[in-house]
C-alpha positions as CSV (number, residue, x, y, z in Angstrom):
1,M,9.1,-25.0,-18.5
2,R,12.1,-22.7,-17.7
3,W,14.6,-22.2,-20.5
4,V,17.5,-22.3,-18.1
5,G,20.3,-22.2,-20.6
6,L,18.8,-19.3,-22.7
7,Q,17.9,-17.4,-19.6
8,H,21.4,-17.7,-18.2
9,K,22.9,-16.4,-21.4
10,W,20.5,-13.4,-21.4
11,K,21.1,-12.8,-17.7
12,T,24.9,-12.9,-18.2
13,C,24.7,-10.5,-21.1
14,F,22.4,-8.2,-19.2
15,T,24.6,-8.1,-16.1
16,V,27.7,-7.4,-18.2
17,C,26.0,-4.7,-20.2
18,S,23.6,-3.3,-17.6
19,G,24.1,0.2,-18.7
20,N,23.0,-0.5,-22.2
21,V,19.3,0.3,-22.7
22,G,19.1,-1.8,-25.9
23,V,20.3,-4.9,-23.9
24,L,17.8,-4.1,-21.2
25,K,14.9,-4.1,-23.7
26,L,16.1,-7.3,-25.3
27,F,16.2,-9.0,-22.0
28,Q,12.7,-7.7,-21.1
29,R,11.4,-9.1,-24.4
30,A,13.1,-12.4,-23.7
31,T,11.1,-12.8,-20.5
32,Q,8.0,-12.9,-22.7
33,W,9.2,-15.9,-24.7
34,N,7.4,-18.3,-22.4
35,L,10.2,-17.9,-19.8
36,V,9.2,-18.0,-16.2
37,L,10.6,-15.6,-13.7
38,N,12.4,-15.5,-10.4
39,I,10.7,-12.8,-8.4
40,L,11.7,-11.1,-5.1
41,L,9.0,-9.5,-3.0
42,I,10.1,-7.2,-0.2
43,G,7.9,-6.8,2.9
44,S,6.3,-8.6,5.8
45,G,2.8,-7.3,6.2
46,G,-0.7,-8.3,5.1
47,R,-0.2,-6.4,1.9
48,E,2.8,-8.5,1.1
49,H,1.0,-11.7,1.9
50,A,-1.8,-10.7,-0.5
51,L,0.7,-9.7,-3.2
52,A,2.6,-13.0,-2.8
53,W,-0.7,-14.9,-3.0
54,K,-1.6,-13.2,-6.3
55,I,1.9,-13.3,-7.8
56,K,2.2,-17.0,-7.1
57,Q,-1.0,-17.6,-9.1
58,S,0.8,-16.3,-12.2
59,P,2.2,-18.9,-14.7
60,L,5.1,-16.5,-15.2
61,C,6.3,-16.9,-11.6
62,D,8.8,-19.7,-11.1
63,T,10.5,-19.1,-7.8
64,L,9.2,-16.5,-5.4
65,F,11.5,-15.1,-2.7
66,I,9.9,-13.1,0.1
67,A,12.1,-10.9,2.3
68,P,11.3,-11.4,5.1
69,G,7.7,-12.5,4.8
70,N,5.6,-13.6,7.8
71,G,3.9,-16.6,9.3
72,G,1.5,-17.0,6.4
73,T,3.8,-16.6,3.4
74,R,6.0,-19.6,3.9
75,E,3.9,-21.8,1.8
76,L,4.0,-19.3,-1.1
77,G,7.7,-18.8,-1.5
78,T,11.2,-19.0,-0.1
79,Q,11.5,-16.6,2.9
80,V,14.9,-14.9,3.1
81,T,16.4,-12.4,5.5
82,L,17.7,-9.2,3.7
83,D,18.7,-5.9,5.2
84,T,16.9,-3.6,2.7
85,S,18.8,-0.6,3.9
86,D,21.9,-2.3,2.6
87,H,21.3,-1.8,-1.0
88,D,24.5,-3.6,-2.2
89,S,23.4,-6.8,-0.4
90,V,20.0,-6.7,-2.0
91,V,21.6,-6.2,-5.4
92,A,24.0,-9.1,-4.7
93,F,21.2,-11.4,-3.7
94,C,19.3,-10.6,-6.9
95,R,22.3,-11.4,-9.0
96,I,23.1,-14.7,-7.2
97,Q,19.5,-15.8,-7.5
98,N,18.9,-14.6,-11.0
99,I,16.0,-12.3,-9.9
100,E,14.2,-10.9,-13.0
101,L,11.7,-8.7,-11.1
102,V,11.8,-7.1,-7.7
103,V,8.4,-5.9,-6.1
104,V,8.9,-3.5,-3.2
105,G,5.9,-3.6,-0.9
106,P,6.3,-1.1,2.0
107,E,7.0,2.6,1.7
108,G,10.2,2.7,3.8
109,P,12.6,1.1,1.2
110,L,11.0,3.2,-1.5
111,V,11.6,6.5,0.3
112,D,15.1,5.2,1.1
113,G,15.9,4.8,-2.7
114,L,16.2,1.0,-2.9
115,T,14.6,1.1,-6.4
116,D,17.3,3.5,-7.6
117,S,20.1,1.1,-6.6
118,L,18.3,-1.8,-8.2
119,R,17.8,0.1,-11.5
120,Q,21.4,1.3,-11.5
121,A,22.4,-2.4,-11.3
122,G,20.2,-3.3,-14.2
123,I,17.5,-5.1,-12.2
124,L,13.9,-4.7,-13.2
125,V,11.9,-3.3,-10.2
126,F,8.3,-2.3,-9.5
127,G,8.2,0.8,-7.4
128,P,9.0,4.6,-7.7
129,S,12.4,6.2,-7.5
130,K,13.5,7.9,-4.3
131,A,12.7,11.3,-5.9
132,A,9.2,10.2,-6.9
133,A,8.5,8.5,-3.5
134,Q,8.5,12.0,-2.0
135,L,4.8,12.0,-2.9
136,E,4.4,9.9,0.3
137,G,7.6,10.7,2.1
138,S,6.8,14.4,2.4
139,K,3.3,15.8,2.7
140,N,4.7,19.3,2.0
141,F,6.2,18.1,-1.3
142,T,2.8,16.8,-2.4
143,K,1.1,20.0,-1.3
144,A,3.5,22.1,-3.3
145,L,2.9,19.9,-6.3
146,C,-0.8,20.4,-5.9
147,D,-0.3,24.1,-5.9
148,R,1.9,24.0,-9.0
149,M,-0.4,21.7,-11.0
150,K,-3.7,23.2,-9.6
151,I,-4.8,19.8,-8.2
152,P,-7.8,20.1,-5.9
153,T,-6.8,19.6,-2.3
154,A,-7.3,21.1,1.2
155,A,-5.9,24.5,2.0
156,Y,-2.8,24.1,4.2
157,G,0.2,25.6,6.0
158,H,3.7,24.1,6.4
159,F,5.7,24.6,9.7
160,T,9.1,23.7,11.0
161,N,8.5,25.0,14.6
162,A,5.7,24.6,17.1
163,N,5.1,28.3,17.9
164,D,4.2,29.1,14.3
165,A,2.1,26.0,14.0
166,R,0.2,26.9,17.2
167,A,-0.4,30.5,16.0
168,Y,-1.7,29.2,12.7
169,V,-4.2,26.8,14.4
170,R,-5.4,29.6,16.7
171,Q,-6.0,31.8,13.7
172,K,-7.8,29.1,11.7
173,G,-9.8,27.4,14.5
174,A,-11.2,23.9,14.6
175,P,-12.0,21.4,13.2
176,I,-8.5,21.2,11.6
177,V,-6.1,18.4,10.6
178,I,-2.6,18.1,12.0
179,K,-0.1,15.9,10.0
180,A,3.4,14.8,10.6
181,D,5.2,15.6,7.4
182,G,7.1,12.4,7.0
183,L,6.4,8.6,7.3
184,A,4.6,7.7,10.5
185,A,3.1,4.3,9.7
186,G,-0.4,5.8,9.3
187,K,-0.4,7.2,12.8
188,G,0.8,10.8,12.3
189,V,-2.5,12.3,11.4
190,T,-4.9,13.9,13.9
191,V,-8.3,15.2,12.9
192,A,-8.8,17.7,15.7
193,A,-12.4,18.6,16.6
194,D,-11.3,21.3,19.0
195,L,-8.4,23.6,19.6
196,D,-6.9,21.8,22.6
197,T,-6.7,18.5,20.6
198,A,-5.0,20.4,17.7
199,L,-2.4,22.0,20.0
200,S,-1.7,18.7,21.7
201,A,-1.2,17.0,18.3
202,I,1.3,19.8,17.3
203,D,3.2,19.1,20.6
204,D,3.2,15.4,19.8
205,C,4.9,16.0,16.5
206,F,7.5,18.4,17.6
207,E,8.3,16.6,20.8
208,G,9.2,13.4,19.0
209,T,6.2,11.1,19.2
210,F,6.6,10.2,15.6
211,G,10.4,10.5,15.4
212,D,11.9,12.3,12.5
213,A,8.5,12.2,10.7
214,G,7.3,15.0,13.0
215,A,10.2,17.3,12.6
216,E,8.0,19.3,10.2
217,V,4.2,19.6,10.2
218,V,1.5,20.2,7.7
219,I,-1.8,21.7,8.9
220,E,-4.9,21.4,6.7
221,E,-8.4,22.5,6.6
222,C,-10.8,19.8,7.5
223,L,-12.5,18.6,4.3
224,V,-16.2,17.6,4.5
225,G,-17.4,14.6,2.5
226,E,-16.9,10.9,2.2
227,E,-13.4,9.4,2.2
228,A,-12.3,6.8,-0.4
229,S,-9.2,5.5,-2.1
230,M,-8.4,4.9,-5.8
231,F,-5.4,3.1,-7.1
232,F,-3.4,3.5,-10.3
233,L,-0.6,1.5,-11.9
234,C,1.8,3.9,-13.5
235,D,4.9,3.7,-15.8
236,G,6.0,7.3,-15.7
237,T,3.5,8.6,-18.4
238,T,0.5,6.2,-18.3
239,A,-1.9,5.7,-15.4
240,L,-4.1,2.6,-15.4
241,P,-7.0,2.7,-12.9
242,F,-6.5,-0.2,-10.6
243,G,-9.5,-0.5,-8.3
244,T,-11.2,1.5,-5.5
245,A,-11.6,0.9,-1.8
246,Q,-12.7,2.4,1.5
247,D,-10.9,1.7,4.7
248,H,-11.5,2.2,8.4
249,K,-8.6,4.1,10.0
250,R,-9.9,4.7,13.5
251,V,-9.3,1.9,16.1
252,G,-12.8,1.8,17.5
253,D,-16.3,1.1,16.2
254,G,-18.1,4.1,14.8
255,D,-14.8,5.6,13.7
256,T,-13.7,6.5,17.3
257,G,-10.3,6.5,18.9
258,P,-6.9,7.2,17.4
259,N,-5.9,6.6,13.8
260,T,-4.2,3.3,13.0
261,G,-2.6,1.7,9.9
262,G,-6.1,0.5,9.1
263,M,-8.6,-1.8,10.9
264,G,-10.4,-3.1,7.8
265,A,-11.4,-2.2,4.2
266,Y,-13.7,-3.1,1.4
267,S,-13.8,-2.9,-2.4
268,P,-15.2,-1.5,-4.6
269,A,-16.0,2.0,-3.0
270,P,-19.6,2.8,-3.9
271,V,-19.0,6.5,-3.7
272,L,-16.5,6.3,-6.5
273,D,-18.8,5.7,-9.4
274,E,-17.6,5.7,-13.0
275,Q,-18.1,9.5,-13.4
276,M,-16.2,10.2,-10.2
277,Q,-13.3,7.9,-11.2
278,T,-13.0,9.7,-14.5
279,R,-12.7,13.0,-12.6
280,V,-10.1,11.6,-10.2
281,L,-8.0,10.5,-13.2
282,S,-8.3,13.8,-15.2
283,E,-8.3,16.3,-12.3
284,I,-5.8,14.7,-9.9
285,V,-3.8,11.8,-11.2
286,E,-2.9,12.9,-14.7
287,P,-1.8,16.4,-13.5
288,T,0.3,14.6,-10.9
289,L,2.1,12.4,-13.5
290,S,2.7,15.5,-15.6
291,G,4.0,17.5,-12.7
292,M,6.4,14.7,-11.6
293,A,7.7,14.3,-15.1
294,Q,8.3,18.0,-15.4
295,A,10.2,17.9,-12.1
296,G,12.5,15.2,-13.5
297,A,11.0,12.5,-11.2
298,P,8.6,10.5,-13.4
299,F,6.4,8.2,-11.3
300,S,6.4,4.5,-11.8
301,G,4.7,2.0,-9.6
302,V,1.4,2.1,-7.8
303,L,-0.1,5.5,-6.9
304,Y,-2.6,5.3,-4.1
305,A,-4.8,8.4,-4.0
306,G,-6.5,9.1,-0.7
307,L,-9.6,11.2,-1.6
308,M,-12.4,13.2,-0.1
309,I,-15.5,13.2,-2.2
310,T,-16.9,16.6,-1.4
311,K,-20.0,18.5,-2.8
312,D,-17.6,20.1,-5.3
313,G,-16.1,16.8,-6.4
314,P,-13.0,14.8,-5.5
315,K,-10.1,16.4,-3.5
316,L,-6.8,14.8,-2.8
317,I,-6.1,14.1,0.9
318,E,-2.7,12.5,0.4
319,Y,-0.8,10.1,-1.8
320,N,0.8,6.8,-0.9
321,V,3.4,5.3,-3.3
322,R,2.6,1.6,-2.5
323,F,-0.5,-0.5,-2.2
324,G,-2.5,0.2,0.9
325,D,-2.6,-2.2,3.8
326,P,-5.4,-3.6,4.2
327,E,-6.7,-2.2,0.9
328,C,-4.4,-4.4,-1.1
329,Q,-6.0,-7.5,0.4
330,V,-9.5,-6.7,-1.0
331,L,-8.0,-5.6,-4.3
332,M,-6.2,-8.8,-4.8
333,M,-9.3,-10.8,-3.9
334,R,-11.2,-9.1,-6.8
335,L,-8.4,-8.9,-9.4
336,Q,-9.0,-11.5,-12.2
337,S,-6.0,-10.5,-14.4
338,D,-2.5,-11.9,-14.0
339,L,-0.7,-9.4,-11.8
340,V,2.8,-10.2,-12.9
341,P,2.6,-8.8,-16.5
342,L,1.1,-5.6,-15.2
343,L,3.9,-5.1,-12.7
344,M,6.4,-5.8,-15.4
345,A,4.7,-3.3,-17.8
346,C,5.0,-0.6,-15.1
347,A,8.7,-1.5,-14.5
348,E,9.5,-1.5,-18.3
349,G,7.6,1.7,-19.1
350,D,5.2,-0.2,-21.3
351,L,1.8,0.2,-19.7
352,A,0.0,1.9,-22.6
353,G,-2.8,-0.2,-23.9
354,K,-2.8,-2.6,-21.0
355,S,-6.0,-3.3,-19.0
356,A,-7.0,-5.1,-15.8
357,E,-10.0,-7.3,-15.3
358,W,-12.0,-7.3,-12.1
359,S,-14.6,-9.6,-10.5
360,D,-18.1,-8.2,-10.1
361,S,-18.0,-9.5,-6.5
362,F,-17.5,-7.4,-3.3
363,A,-14.5,-8.0,-1.0
364,L,-14.1,-7.1,2.6
365,T,-11.3,-7.6,5.1
366,I,-11.3,-7.4,8.9
367,V,-8.1,-6.7,10.7
368,M,-7.5,-8.6,13.9
369,A,-5.1,-6.7,16.1
370,A,-3.3,-7.3,19.4
371,K,-5.0,-5.7,22.4
372,G,-3.5,-2.3,23.1
373,Y,-2.8,-1.5,19.5
374,P,-2.1,1.2,18.2
375,G,-0.4,1.8,21.6
376,A,1.7,-0.7,23.5
377,Y,0.8,-4.4,23.1
378,E,2.0,-7.8,24.1
379,K,3.8,-10.1,21.6
380,G,4.0,-13.8,21.5
381,S,0.5,-15.0,22.1
382,R,-0.7,-18.1,20.2
383,I,-3.4,-18.1,17.6
384,S,-5.4,-21.2,16.6
385,G,-8.4,-22.1,14.6
386,L,-7.0,-20.8,11.3
387,E,-6.8,-24.2,9.8
388,A,-10.7,-24.4,9.8
389,L,-11.0,-21.4,7.6
390,S,-11.1,-22.4,4.0
391,G,-13.2,-21.9,0.8
392,D,-13.2,-20.1,-2.5
393,M,-14.4,-16.9,-1.0
394,I,-12.3,-16.6,2.2
395,E,-8.6,-16.0,2.6
396,V,-6.6,-15.3,5.8
397,F,-3.8,-12.9,5.1
398,H,-1.1,-12.8,7.8
399,A,0.5,-9.6,8.9
400,G,2.2,-9.6,12.3
401,T,2.7,-13.3,12.7
402,E,5.5,-15.8,12.9
403,L,5.5,-19.6,12.9
404,R,7.1,-21.5,15.8
405,G,7.1,-25.0,14.5
406,E,3.6,-25.3,13.1
407,Q,2.0,-22.9,15.6
408,V,1.1,-19.3,14.7
409,H,2.1,-16.6,17.1
410,A,1.3,-12.9,17.1
411,V,4.4,-10.6,16.9
412,G,2.9,-7.3,15.7
413,G,0.1,-4.8,16.2
414,R,-2.0,-5.7,13.2
415,V,-1.8,-9.5,13.1
416,L,-4.4,-11.1,10.7
417,C,-6.6,-9.9,7.9
418,I,-9.7,-12.1,7.5
419,T,-10.8,-11.4,4.0
420,A,-14.0,-12.5,2.3
421,G,-15.7,-12.1,-1.1
422,G,-19.4,-12.0,-1.8
423,K,-22.0,-11.0,-4.3
424,D,-22.6,-7.8,-2.3
425,A,-21.4,-6.0,0.8
426,G,-23.8,-7.7,3.1
427,S,-22.8,-11.2,2.1
428,A,-19.1,-10.5,2.2
429,Q,-19.5,-8.9,5.6
430,R,-21.4,-11.9,7.0
431,L,-18.8,-14.4,5.7
432,A,-15.9,-12.4,7.0
433,Y,-17.3,-12.0,10.5
434,G,-18.4,-15.6,10.6
435,A,-14.7,-16.5,9.9
436,V,-13.4,-14.2,12.6
437,Q,-15.5,-16.0,15.2
438,Q,-13.7,-19.2,14.4
439,V,-10.3,-17.8,15.2
440,N,-9.2,-18.6,18.8
441,W,-7.1,-15.7,19.9
442,P,-8.2,-14.2,23.3
443,E,-5.4,-11.6,23.1
444,G,-6.8,-10.1,19.9
445,F,-9.5,-7.6,19.1
446,W,-11.3,-6.2,16.0
447,R,-13.9,-3.7,15.0
448,T,-17.4,-5.0,14.6
449,D,-18.6,-2.5,12.0
450,I,-16.3,-3.0,9.0
451,G,-18.3,-2.3,5.8
452,A,-21.3,-0.8,7.7
453,R,-21.6,2.1,5.3
454,A,-21.6,0.0,2.2
455,V,-24.1,-2.4,3.7
456,A,-26.4,0.5,4.7
457,R,-26.2,1.8,1.1
458,E,-27.5,-1.6,-0.2
459,Q,-30.3,-1.5,2.3
């Protein structure tokens, strides 16, 4: 039951005295007195559908607003249109709707500083500040932090013009990794097996293929090992391990073709055993939090460490400052804890002593994408057969979809995430691919080998 009158008084007091830390803490404590919350979730992808699905399960969630959401999130909350680049309008919406918690899903608004504007207005928000979001917004920023804090990572060079970058590649040789420095929707990385590919990738960056993201370039040695991801909830000082996953970046079977935002994922990541996770925390993540605090930009939110597990141990490939997509989908399938109190603890700086409970099951998601992705693709095709997919161990998380009446239409590159749970990798994989076969969408495609490495390990 919502204590409407009491909540309104707290909210009024909090709004008037938004600069008073004591009032802020009192309001935050009031939200624990059996009050339920109005929550705003920002984003439209499969990640946000999975977050909405999990948030809505919380007894603390009263009204969930999703801005803008997609064709699959309508049943979970009220979809609204907000220009997240207009921070004042987002703040105004939060005040009008008595929003007690904002959860920012994608990286764009984080790098743009939306969380700073919300915090300055006295609104509780899950996500890093603009300064802290540089961990994803600038690969050179993260590399410099690694140098300063002695965090294991690949050797690199940073360049602002093509001639110097080309000279560096010719000196180092291939294989080598070319990265657009800024945000490129997961597509600004080229693992070049030969010199010509590397030089072409440099030209792509500086000639505008990735827009402003390619105005600067980071070139790295090519690490050898097995790639995996580990997630941490952070409140500025404390890091709570929050699951592991492995994804499939390349568009084609056998990890062939160009990089994408992700064609599938599974959790947990077998290569990240308990000992390796301990090393990641102590050698990579804890020094990162210390370094960010020293720089005056303490990190609060979710820290997504992309890792290479080498013969010498874990090395950082890169950081993201939000949940991965599609990694979030498999994490939410396995998470048994109520997500909302954990998000609030991060936002309040009160994560110490908190824990997260996980299912022993395996989760796997297959991305169904529009033909042509990650290049040009057609929009508007109809998808059917989704209504037949149901069960405790199967969820369909929408990404690039919209509803036209009651019909689902594809409007993005990555469109659906067919997600299954199972007692092991093999059973989750069989269930997920069985579900994919029931989807009627001739204009779509998907990889046929998601989870193959994990299944091979079991065998």
